[in-house]
C-alpha positions in Angstrom: 80.2 -41.1 46.4 82.2 -38.8 44.5 85.2 -37.3 46.6 85.3 -33.8 44.8 81.4 -34.1 45.6 82.0 -34.5 49.2 84.7 -31.6 49.2 82.2 -29.2 48.0 79.3 -30.2 50.3 81.6 -30.2 53.3 82.5 -26.5 51.8 79.1 -25.6 51.8 78.3 -27.0 55.2 81.3 -25.6 56.8 80.0 -22.3 55.8 76.4 -22.8 57.1 78.0 -23.2 60.0 80.4 -20.6 59.9 76.9 -18.5 59.6 75.1 -19.7 62.6 77.9 -19.6 64.8 78.7 -16.1 64.1 74.9 -14.8 63.6 73.6 -17.5 67.0 70.9 -19.8 65.8 68.9 -18.8 68.7 68.7 -15.0 66.9 67.9 -17.1 63.3 65.3 -18.9 66.1 63.6 -15.7 67.6 63.1 -14.4 63.6 61.4 -17.3 62.7 58.9 -17.7 65.6 57.6 -14.2 64.3 57.4 -15.0 61.0 53.8 -14.5 59.4 53.0 -18.0 57.9 50.3 -16.6 55.5 52.8 -14.9 53.6 55.1 -18.2 53.7 52.6 -20.2 52.1 51.7 -16.9 49.3 55.9 -17.3 48.6 55.4 -20.8 48.4 52.5 -20.7 45.8 54.2 -18.2 43.9 57.5 -20.5 43.7 55.0 -23.2 42.6 53.5 -20.4 39.6 57.3 -19.6 38.7 58.0 -23.5 38.0 54.7 -23.6 36.0 55.9 -20.4 33.8 59.3 -22.4 33.2 57.5 -25.4 32.2 55.3 -23.9 29.7 58.7 -22.5 28.3 59.6 -26.0 27.4 56.0 -26.7 25.9 56.1 -23.7 23.8 59.2 -25.0 22.5 58.8 -28.8 22.2 55.1 -27.4 20.2 57.6 -25.9 17.8 59.5 -29.0 17.6 56.4 -30.9 17.0 56.1 -32.7 20.2 52.6 -31.8 21.6 52.8 -32.6 25.3 50.5 -31.4 28.3 51.7 -29.3 30.7 51.0 -31.6 33.4 53.9 -34.0 31.5 56.3 -31.5 31.7 55.6 -29.9 35.0 56.6 -33.0 36.9 60.0 -33.1 35.2 61.2 -29.5 35.8 60.2 -29.8 39.1 62.5 -32.9 39.1 65.2 -30.8 37.8 65.1 -28.5 40.4 65.5 -30.5 42.8 68.8 -31.9 41.1 70.0 -28.7 40.8 69.4 -28.1 44.6 72.2 -30.8 45.0 74.6 -30.4 42.3 77.3 -28.0 41.3 76.1 -25.0 39.5 72.8 -26.1 39.6 73.4 -28.4 36.4 71.3 -30.4 38.1 68.3 -29.4 35.9 69.4 -30.5 32.8 67.8 -33.6 34.8 64.5 -31.9 33.2 65.5 -32.6 29.9 66.8 -36.9 30.2 62.9 -37.4 32.2 60.9 -35.6 29.7 63.6 -37.6 26.5 62.7 -40.9 28.7 58.4 -40.5 29.2 58.1 -39.0 25.9 60.4 -41.0 23.8 61.8 -38.0 22.4 64.9 -37.4 21.1 67.4 -35.7 24.0 68.6 -33.3 21.6 65.4 -31.5 21.7 64.8 -31.6 25.0 67.9 -30.5 26.0 67.2 -27.2 23.7 63.8 -26.8 25.5 65.6 -26.7 28.5 68.8 -24.9 27.6 67.6 -22.6 25.1 65.1 -20.4 27.2 67.5 -20.2 30.4 69.6 -18.2 28.2 67.3 -15.2 28.9 66.7 -16.0 32.4 71.2 -15.4 32.5 70.9 -12.1 30.6 68.1 -10.7 32.7 70.7 -11.8 36.0 73.4 -9.8 34.5 71.2 -6.9 33.8 70.1 -7.3 37.4 73.2 -7.9 38.9 74.3 -4.4 37.2 71.7 -2.6 38.4 72.1 -4.0 42.3 75.7 -2.9 42.0 74.7 0.6 41.0 72.5 0.3 44.0 74.9 -0.1 46.3 77.8 2.2 44.9 74.9 5.1 45.5 74.4 4.2 48.9 77.7 2.8 50.0 79.9 5.7 47.5 82.0 3.0 46.6 83.9 3.8 43.9 86.7 0.8 43.6 84.3 -1.1 40.7 87.0 -2.8 38.9 86.7 -6.4 39.6 82.8 -5.9 40.0 82.7 -5.3 36.5 85.6 -7.6 35.6 83.2 -10.4 37.3 79.9 -9.4 35.8 81.7 -8.9 31.8 82.9 -12.6 32.4 79.5 -13.9 33.2 77.4 -12.0 30.4 80.5 -13.0 27.4 79.7 -17.0 28.9 75.5 -16.3 28.5 76.6 -14.9 24.8 79.1 -18.1 24.3 76.8 -20.2 25.1 73.7 -18.7 22.9 76.0 -19.0 20.4 77.1 -22.2 20.5 73.5 -23.2 20.0 72.2 -21.0 17.4 75.4 -19.9 15.5 77.4 -22.9 14.1 80.0 -20.7 12.8 80.9 -20.2 16.2 81.4 -23.7 17.2 84.2 -23.6 14.1 85.2 -21.0 15.5 86.3 -22.4 18.7 86.9 -26.1 17.2 90.4 -26.1 18.5 88.6 -26.6 22.0 88.1 -30.2 20.5 91.6 -31.4 21.8 90.3 -31.4 25.1 88.7 -34.3 26.9 84.9 -35.2 26.1 84.4 -31.5 24.3 83.9 -33.8 20.7 81.4 -35.1 22.3 79.5 -32.3 24.1 80.5 -30.2 20.1 78.5 -33.1 18.7 75.5 -33.0 20.6 75.7 -29.1 20.2 75.5 -29.5 16.6 72.4 -32.0 17.0 70.7 -29.3 19.3 72.0 -26.6 16.1 69.8 -28.5 13.9 66.8 -27.5 15.7 67.4 -23.9 17.4 65.6 -22.3 14.7 62.7 -23.3 16.7 63.7 -21.0 19.7 64.6 -17.8 17.6 61.0 -18.0 16.2 58.9 -18.1 19.3 61.6 -15.9 21.0 59.1 -13.2 21.9 57.0 -15.8 24.0 59.9 -17.5 25.9 60.9 -13.5 26.7 57.5 -12.3 27.7 57.0 -16.3 29.9 60.3 -15.6 31.4 59.6 -11.8 32.2 56.5 -13.3 33.6 58.5 -15.6 35.9 61.1 -12.6 37.1 58.0 -11.5 38.4 56.6 -14.3 40.0 60.2 -14.6 41.6 60.3 -11.1 42.8 56.8 -11.9 44.4 57.9 -14.9 46.3 60.8 -13.3 47.9 59.1 -10.3 48.2 56.6 -12.3 50.8 59.1 -14.3 52.0 61.2 -11.0 53.4 57.9 -9.6 54.2 56.9 -13.0 56.6 59.7 -11.8 59.3 59.3 -8.2 58.7 62.1 -7.1 56.3 62.1 -4.1 54.2 64.3 -2.0 52.6 62.4 1.4 52.4 60.4 2.1 55.2 57.4 -0.3 54.2 57.1 1.4 50.5 56.0 -1.8 48.6 56.3 -0.7 45.3 60.3 -0.1 46.3 60.3 -3.0 48.0 59.2 -4.9 45.1 60.9 -3.3 42.6 64.1 -4.1 44.9 63.5 -7.3 44.8 63.1 -8.1 41.5 66.9 -6.9 40.9 68.3 -8.7 44.2 66.7 -12.1 43.7 68.1 -12.3 39.9 71.5 -10.8 40.7 71.9 -12.5 43.9 70.9 -16.2 42.3 74.2 -15.8 40.0 76.0 -17.0 42.7 74.5 -20.2 42.7 75.5 -21.1 38.9 79.1 -19.8 39.4 82.0 -22.5 39.4 82.5 -22.4 43.1 83.1 -25.8 45.1 79.9 -25.8 46.9 76.7 -27.6 46.0 74.3 -25.1 44.1 76.3 -22.4 45.5 74.6 -23.2 49.3 76.4 -21.7 51.9 78.2 -19.0 49.4 75.1 -17.7 48.3 73.8 -17.2 52.0 77.2 -15.5 52.7 76.3 -13.0 49.9 73.0 -12.4 51.1 74.1 -11.3 54.6 77.1 -9.1 53.0 74.9 -7.2 50.7 71.8 -7.0 53.3 74.0 -5.1 56.0 74.9 -2.5 53.4 71.0 -1.7 53.4 71.1 -1.5 57.6 69.0 -5.2 57.7 70.2 -6.8 61.0 72.8 -9.7 60.8 70.0 -12.2 62.0 67.3 -11.3 59.5 68.9 -11.9 56.8 70.5 -14.9 57.5 67.0 -15.9 57.7 65.6 -14.3 55.0 68.6 -16.2 53.4 67.7 -19.3 54.5 64.0 -18.8 53.5 64.6 -18.5 50.5 66.5 -21.7 49.9 64.3 -23.7 52.1 60.9 -22.9 51.1 62.6 -23.9 47.6 63.8 -27.5 48.6 60.1 -27.8 50.2 58.5 -27.5 46.8 60.8 -29.3 45.0 60.9 -32.2 47.4 57.2 -33.1 46.2 58.8 -34.2 42.8 61.0 -37.2 44.6 58.9 -39.5 43.0 59.8 -38.5 39.4 63.0 -38.9 40.1 63.2 -42.1 41.8 61.4 -43.5 38.7 63.6 -42.1 36.1 66.4 -43.8 38.4 64.6 -46.9 38.7 64.3 -47.4 34.9 67.7 -46.3 33.6 69.7 -47.4 36.8 71.2 -44.0 37.1 73.5 -43.8 40.5 74.1 -41.3 43.2 78.1 -40.2 42.1 76.6 -39.4 38.1 73.9 -37.1 39.5 76.2 -35.0 41.5 78.5 -34.6 38.5 75.4 -33.4 36.6 75.4 -36.2 34.5 72.3 -38.5 33.5 
């Protein structure tokens, strides 16, 4: 196993241990013991629908590119990509989805990669918007005025999203940053992006449909987190359903940014849970409830993703992909 991955995994585990030690495992078990299973099951079903909507976006792009695949062909690969993202830094493993679809349907990788990466840009824009709204809510509630570092972080993330969009959809931008080719491996990345650009117009043609599906996915993800919070009796507004749901729309999109940051953890594991607790405490949510909610959002997702193990193993068998490459996000 790659040494850097071991370091990242160790850091994630240490953060989890610190959280559990600080809050107390008995406290978390106490909260879980009172959880309503019907709400957890509803949340799991909502997450499945999130995955269906993500798969449908891929299908829309591939259809536009002339590759008519059934949704039931794409869905297992998308779920397997999410499972790979659960164990890779910055969730880079989700790109396994493209490799899996290419392998099964004999479609050029640049097309399947475009079908995955193109729609994701819409997701990232929503996350940045949500993070900004969440920050405004926290500022209003706490009276916090030192906004400099937070604004810098959000602007930096937004610039990264815009740059990624330009690399895929605006060929002249690649020429502007061609000096980056001096970096090892960058020529290969640039060459691959050039192939993606040849087909990027397909995404732009159906951008309205992609945006609509992305918004539906956002609502479904908020539904998932809303029911997980209700399962353990967590509320931010004295059980006002509308306000709680609206908060979840913003909170879930904003907090997941941590999972995509290039920090030395596995898919933000530990770091995002610490972020959960730090933010929810500002809303007078007890430590134990905050930590339990954070753990539920991660492990309920992992529970569903694990059903795609046969897809992942089948690809590994056919392509002799080793675990070291997987944990680096290489396929």
